[in-house]
C-alpha positions as CSV (number, residue, x, y, z in Angstrom):
1,M,0.0,0.0,0.0
2,S,1.4,3.4,-1.0
3,Q,1.8,6.1,1.6
4,F,-0.1,8.3,-0.8
5,D,-3.2,6.1,-1.0
6,N,-6.5,7.8,0.1
7,Q,-5.0,11.3,0.0
8,I,-3.8,13.9,-2.4
9,P,-0.2,14.8,-1.4
10,L,1.3,18.2,-1.8
11,L,4.0,16.6,-4.0
12,K,5.2,13.2,-5.2
13,P,8.5,12.6,-7.0
14,W,8.3,10.8,-10.3
15,I,10.4,7.7,-9.8
16,D,10.1,4.5,-11.9
17,D,12.1,1.7,-13.4
18,D,14.3,4.2,-15.3
19,E,15.9,5.4,-12.1
20,L,16.1,1.8,-10.8
21,R,18.0,0.7,-13.9
22,E,20.4,3.6,-13.7
23,V,21.2,2.9,-10.0
24,E,21.6,-0.8,-10.6
25,T,24.2,0.0,-13.3
26,V,26.2,2.1,-10.8
27,L,25.9,-0.5,-8.0
28,R,27.2,-3.2,-10.3
29,S,30.1,-1.0,-11.5
30,G,31.8,-1.0,-8.2
31,W,32.2,2.8,-8.2
32,I,29.4,4.3,-6.0
33,S,31.0,7.5,-4.5
34,Q,31.6,10.7,-6.5
35,G,32.9,9.6,-9.9
36,P,32.1,9.3,-13.6
37,K,28.3,9.3,-13.2
38,V,28.5,12.7,-11.3
39,K,30.5,14.1,-14.2
40,E,28.0,12.8,-16.7
41,F,25.1,14.3,-14.8
42,E,26.9,17.6,-14.5
43,D,27.6,17.7,-18.3
44,R,24.1,16.8,-19.2
45,L,22.5,19.4,-17.0
46,A,24.9,22.1,-18.1
47,A,24.2,21.4,-21.7
48,W,20.4,21.4,-21.1
49,L,20.6,24.8,-19.3
50,G,23.1,26.4,-21.7
51,A,25.8,26.9,-19.1
52,P,29.5,26.2,-19.6
53,W,30.0,24.3,-16.3
54,A,27.9,22.7,-13.6
55,V,29.2,21.4,-10.3
56,A,27.1,18.9,-8.3
57,T,27.1,18.9,-4.5
58,N,25.4,17.1,-1.7
59,S,22.8,20.0,-1.2
60,A,21.8,23.3,-2.6
61,T,22.9,24.9,0.7
62,S,26.5,23.7,0.1
63,A,26.3,24.8,-3.5
64,L,25.2,28.3,-2.4
65,H,28.1,28.3,0.2
66,L,30.5,27.5,-2.6
67,A,29.0,30.3,-4.8
68,L,29.5,32.8,-2.1
69,Q,33.1,31.6,-1.5
70,L,33.8,32.0,-5.2
71,S,32.3,35.5,-5.3
72,G,34.9,36.7,-2.8
73,L,32.7,37.3,0.2
74,R,34.9,38.0,3.2
75,R,34.0,37.5,6.9
76,G,31.8,40.3,8.3
77,E,30.7,41.6,4.9
78,K,26.9,42.0,4.4
79,V,24.8,40.3,1.8
80,V,21.2,41.4,0.8
81,V,18.7,38.6,0.9
82,P,14.9,38.5,0.9
83,A,13.3,37.7,4.2
84,H,10.8,35.7,2.2
85,T,13.0,32.7,1.5
86,C,14.1,29.3,2.9
87,M,16.4,29.4,6.0
88,A,19.0,27.5,3.9
89,T,19.6,30.7,1.8
90,V,20.6,32.6,4.9
91,N,22.4,29.6,6.4
92,A,24.8,29.6,3.4
93,V,25.5,33.4,3.9
94,C,26.3,32.8,7.6
95,M,28.4,29.7,6.7
96,A,30.5,31.9,4.3
97,G,31.1,34.4,7.1
98,G,28.6,37.0,5.8
99,L,25.9,38.9,7.5
100,P,22.4,38.8,6.0
101,V,20.6,42.0,5.4
102,F,16.8,41.4,4.9
103,A,14.9,43.1,2.2
104,D,11.1,43.2,1.4
105,I,9.5,41.6,-1.7
106,D,7.0,42.4,-4.5
107,P,3.6,41.2,-3.2
108,R,2.6,40.0,-6.6
109,T,5.7,37.9,-7.6
110,F,6.9,37.0,-4.0
111,N,10.4,37.9,-5.2
112,M,12.7,40.7,-4.0
113,G,12.9,43.4,-6.6
114,P,15.9,45.6,-7.3
115,S,14.3,48.6,-5.5
116,D,13.7,46.4,-2.5
117,A,17.4,45.5,-2.4
118,E,18.5,49.1,-3.0
119,A,16.4,50.3,-0.1
120,V,18.6,48.4,2.4
121,L,22.0,48.9,0.8
122,T,24.7,50.4,2.9
123,A,28.4,50.9,2.2
124,D,29.4,47.6,3.8
125,V,27.1,45.5,1.6
126,R,29.2,43.3,-0.7
127,G,26.6,41.3,-2.7
128,I,23.1,40.2,-3.3
129,V,21.5,36.8,-3.3
130,V,18.7,37.0,-5.9
131,V,16.2,34.3,-5.0
132,H,13.9,33.1,-7.8
133,Q,11.2,32.1,-5.4
134,I,8.6,29.3,-5.9
135,G,9.8,28.7,-9.5
136,L,9.4,32.3,-10.8
137,P,12.4,34.3,-12.1
138,A,13.2,37.6,-10.5
139,D,14.1,40.8,-12.4
140,L,17.6,39.9,-13.4
141,D,18.1,43.0,-15.7
142,G,17.3,45.3,-12.8
143,F,19.6,43.5,-10.4
144,R,22.4,43.5,-13.0
145,E,22.1,47.3,-13.3
146,L,22.0,47.8,-9.6
147,A,25.1,45.5,-9.1
148,R,26.9,47.5,-11.8
149,R,26.2,50.8,-10.2
150,R,27.0,49.7,-6.6
151,E,29.9,47.3,-7.5
152,L,28.2,44.3,-5.9
153,F,28.4,40.6,-6.8
154,I,25.2,38.6,-7.7
155,V,24.6,35.0,-6.8
156,E,21.3,33.5,-8.0
157,D,19.4,31.1,-5.7
158,A,17.2,29.2,-8.1
159,A,16.8,26.2,-5.8
160,T,13.1,26.0,-6.7
161,A,13.4,27.2,-10.3
162,L,15.1,24.5,-12.5
163,G,13.5,24.9,-15.9
164,A,12.2,28.4,-15.4
165,K,13.2,31.0,-18.0
166,Y,14.1,34.7,-17.8
167,R,13.5,36.4,-21.2
168,G,13.5,33.1,-23.0
169,A,16.7,31.7,-21.5
170,Y,16.9,29.2,-18.7
171,L,17.9,30.3,-15.3
172,G,21.5,29.2,-14.7
173,S,22.6,30.5,-18.1
174,H,22.7,34.3,-17.4
175,G,26.3,34.7,-16.3
176,H,26.0,34.6,-12.5
177,P,26.8,31.6,-10.2
178,T,23.4,29.9,-9.9
179,V,22.2,27.3,-7.5
180,F,19.6,24.6,-8.0
181,S,18.2,22.1,-5.4
182,L,17.7,18.4,-6.1
183,H,15.5,17.8,-3.0
184,P,12.4,15.7,-3.6
185,R,10.2,18.8,-3.4
186,K,12.0,20.5,-6.3
187,M,11.8,20.0,-10.0
188,I,14.0,16.9,-10.3
189,T,15.5,14.9,-7.4
190,T,18.5,12.9,-6.4
191,G,17.1,12.4,-2.9
192,E,19.3,15.2,-1.6
193,G,21.7,17.3,-3.7
194,G,22.4,20.6,-5.4
195,V,24.0,22.0,-8.5
196,L,26.0,25.2,-9.1
197,T,26.4,26.6,-12.6
198,L,29.5,28.6,-13.3
199,F,30.9,30.7,-16.2
200,H,34.7,30.9,-15.6
201,Q,37.0,27.9,-15.8
202,Q,39.0,29.0,-12.9
203,S,35.8,29.1,-10.7
204,D,34.8,25.7,-11.9
205,E,38.2,24.2,-11.0
206,R,38.2,25.8,-7.6
207,A,34.6,24.7,-6.9
208,R,35.5,21.1,-7.6
209,R,38.5,21.4,-5.2
210,L,36.5,23.0,-2.5
211,R,33.7,20.4,-2.6
212,S,36.3,17.6,-2.1
213,A,38.2,18.8,1.0
214,G,40.3,21.1,-1.1
215,A,42.2,18.3,-2.9
216,S,44.0,19.3,-6.1
217,I,42.9,16.2,-8.1
218,S,39.8,14.0,-7.9
219,D,39.5,10.4,-6.8
220,V,38.7,9.4,-10.4
221,E,41.9,10.9,-11.6
222,R,43.9,9.1,-9.0
223,H,42.1,5.8,-9.7
224,R,42.8,6.0,-13.4
225,A,46.5,6.7,-12.7
226,L,46.6,3.5,-10.6
227,G,47.6,5.5,-7.5
228,T,50.6,7.1,-9.0
229,L,49.2,10.6,-8.7
230,E,49.3,12.4,-5.4
231,H,47.0,15.3,-4.5
232,V,47.9,18.5,-2.6
233,Y,45.7,20.9,-0.7
234,P,46.0,24.5,-2.0
235,E,43.3,25.6,0.5
236,P,41.0,24.0,3.0
237,G,37.7,22.7,1.6
238,F,34.6,20.8,2.5
239,N,33.0,17.4,2.0
240,Y,30.2,18.5,-0.4
241,R,30.4,15.5,-2.7
242,L,27.4,14.0,-4.5
243,T,27.6,10.2,-5.1
244,D,27.4,8.3,-8.3
245,I,24.3,6.6,-7.0
246,Q,22.5,9.9,-6.6
247,A,23.8,11.1,-10.0
248,A,22.4,8.0,-11.7
249,V,18.9,9.0,-10.3
250,G,19.5,12.5,-11.6
251,I,20.4,11.4,-15.1
252,A,17.1,9.5,-15.3
253,Q,15.2,12.5,-13.9
254,L,16.8,14.8,-16.5
255,R,15.3,12.6,-19.3
256,K,11.9,13.4,-17.8
257,L,12.4,17.1,-17.0
258,Q,10.8,18.5,-20.2
259,R,7.7,16.4,-19.6
260,M,7.6,17.4,-16.0
261,L,7.6,21.0,-17.0
262,E,4.8,20.4,-19.4
263,M,2.7,18.6,-16.8
264,R,3.2,21.3,-14.1
265,T,2.4,24.1,-16.6
266,S,-0.8,22.3,-17.6
267,Q,-1.8,21.7,-14.0
268,A,-1.1,25.4,-13.1
269,A,-3.2,26.5,-16.1
270,Y,-6.1,24.4,-14.8
271,Y,-5.9,26.0,-11.4
272,D,-5.6,29.4,-13.0
273,R,-8.8,28.9,-15.0
274,R,-10.7,27.7,-11.9
275,F,-9.7,30.6,-9.8
276,A,-9.7,33.3,-12.4
277,D,-13.1,34.8,-11.5
278,L,-12.8,34.5,-7.7
279,D,-12.1,37.5,-5.5
280,E,-11.2,35.4,-2.5
281,I,-8.5,33.2,-4.2
282,R,-5.8,34.9,-6.2
283,P,-3.6,32.7,-8.5
284,P,0.1,33.3,-9.0
285,F,1.1,36.4,-11.0
286,V,3.7,35.9,-13.8
287,P,5.3,39.0,-15.3
288,P,5.9,39.2,-19.1
289,Y,9.7,38.5,-18.8
290,A,9.3,35.2,-17.0
291,T,8.4,31.6,-17.7
292,H,7.3,30.0,-14.5
293,C,8.3,26.3,-13.9
294,Y,5.7,25.8,-11.1
295,S,7.8,23.9,-8.7
296,S,5.0,25.0,-6.4
297,Y,1.6,26.5,-6.9
298,C,1.1,29.3,-4.4
299,V,-2.3,31.1,-4.0
300,T,-3.1,34.2,-2.1
301,I,-6.1,34.5,0.2
302,P,-6.5,38.4,0.2
303,H,-7.1,40.0,3.5
304,A,-6.6,36.8,5.4
305,S,-6.3,37.4,9.2
306,E,-4.0,35.7,11.6
307,G,-5.1,32.1,11.9
308,A,-7.2,32.0,8.7
309,I,-4.7,30.0,6.7
310,A,-4.4,27.5,9.5
311,D,-8.1,27.0,9.5
312,I,-8.2,26.5,5.8
313,L,-5.3,24.0,6.0
314,R,-7.2,22.0,8.6
315,H,-10.3,22.0,6.4
316,M,-8.2,20.7,3.4
317,A,-6.5,18.0,5.6
318,Q,-9.9,16.8,6.8
319,R,-10.7,16.1,3.1
320,G,-7.5,14.2,2.6
321,I,-5.7,17.0,0.8
322,S,-2.2,18.1,1.9
323,C,-1.4,21.8,1.5
324,R,1.1,24.0,3.2
325,R,1.3,27.5,4.6
326,G,3.3,30.0,2.4
327,I,6.9,30.9,3.1
328,Q,7.3,32.7,6.4
329,S,9.5,35.7,7.1
330,L,12.9,34.9,8.4
331,C,12.8,38.1,10.5
332,H,10.5,36.3,12.9
333,E,12.6,33.2,13.4
334,P,14.1,32.9,16.8
335,Y,17.7,33.3,15.5
336,F,17.0,36.6,13.9
337,E,14.1,38.0,15.9
338,Q,16.2,40.2,18.2
339,S,18.4,41.7,15.5
340,S,15.3,42.2,13.2
341,Q,13.1,44.1,15.7
342,R,13.4,47.4,13.9
343,I,13.0,46.0,10.4
344,S,9.7,46.7,8.7
345,L,8.8,44.4,5.8
346,P,5.1,44.9,5.2
347,N,4.9,43.0,1.9
348,T,6.8,40.0,3.3
349,D,4.5,39.9,6.4
350,A,1.3,40.1,4.3
351,V,2.4,37.4,1.9
352,A,3.4,35.1,4.8
353,R,0.0,35.6,6.4
354,Q,-2.1,35.3,3.2
355,T,-0.5,32.5,1.1
356,M,-0.7,28.7,0.8
357,F,0.7,26.0,-1.4
358,L,-1.7,23.6,-3.3
359,P,-0.8,20.1,-4.7
360,I,1.1,20.2,-8.0
361,F,3.3,17.4,-9.3
362,P,3.8,15.0,-12.3
363,G,0.9,12.5,-12.2
364,L,-1.6,14.7,-10.4
365,E,-4.9,14.0,-12.2
366,E,-7.4,16.6,-13.2
367,S,-10.1,14.8,-11.1
368,Q,-7.8,15.3,-8.1
369,Q,-7.2,18.9,-8.9
370,E,-11.0,19.3,-9.0
371,Q,-11.2,17.9,-5.5
372,V,-8.5,20.5,-4.4
373,V,-10.4,23.3,-6.0
374,A,-13.8,22.3,-4.6
375,A,-12.4,21.9,-1.1
376,L,-10.5,25.2,-1.2
377,K,-13.6,27.1,-2.4
378,E,-15.6,25.6,0.4
379,A,-12.9,26.4,3.0
380,V,-12.5,30.0,1.8
381,A,-16.3,30.6,1.6
382,R,-16.6,29.4,5.2
383,Y,-13.7,31.8,6.2
384,A,-15.3,34.7,4.2
385,S,-18.7,34.2,5.8
386,N,-17.2,34.3,9.3
387,R,-14.9,37.3,8.6
388,P,-15.8,40.4,10.5
389,R,-17.1,43.1,8.1
390,R,-15.9,46.7,8.4
């Protein structure tokens, strides 16, 4: 019996015999740690995205940490990040020795805009992490212009946005270090893992050293030389390696990626149509420059009060439908609460209070989507009827 029987999950990875065959090949090869399959996966993904190099790691957090290291961030320097993002984004900044500076977001796109970032810039800010949140590209042209004027580096956090396009080109191909996640909730999965796309050979070579404890040559190179090569350590590094077992899953997943994108786009279009004429449920906004990949489908319940989304989530759960609250502001997390007391981010707070994720994943059937729509309409109607009128 599947763990997903009798319910509609928020997500479900598309895993079948293709992944099993790829993993079996690796297990029978005798090489299961980082090796030739990781390189194959990196090359395939880089070619698909249109990037010169891709470096696979054990998580998107470690990939983002490497990106910040490669960008020259020094200890104590500040980095602008949206408060409306995963804690992992800020974890990587802290791991690299940086200090996060929280910025507000556009309430329609849920992304930090260039003007939001500029509003919190100070002389000691060194860079910006541009987060393409929930699969929707941010305004890269605006950020490039801001970075040029203020002499800042840009790192793109596209953890949720593999397959999304900015002005017709895939994220990860626009010239900045760009990070993708391979967690099961993202577009494709290797169980856990991340990828960093890069645009300079020197950065690519250094990233590969840093992910492998700083070693000057890889285990594969040493193996092929029958142990006659010795590595040295030009600098300390980390254990951020992906395994060939995981890469094998990733290779199979890549073959399905275009179909996954088509499925998610179709499912999002269905939701869009069903919510188009409703004042109480607002579907995602997509600006003209962007092609959404719909790693998640996030709706806004306008004017929702504290506790309203929790009530709606309980209603959905009672009907066997798994949803989630929208991304919460990091300013209110215990670690940052004291240092963020004087920060005012009204759009972030409103979006956190009024948004929720609906099920969307390859294999979600239209009949299941109709159940989601009907249950959400019922829940929102109940909330609206009980809402105090001004």
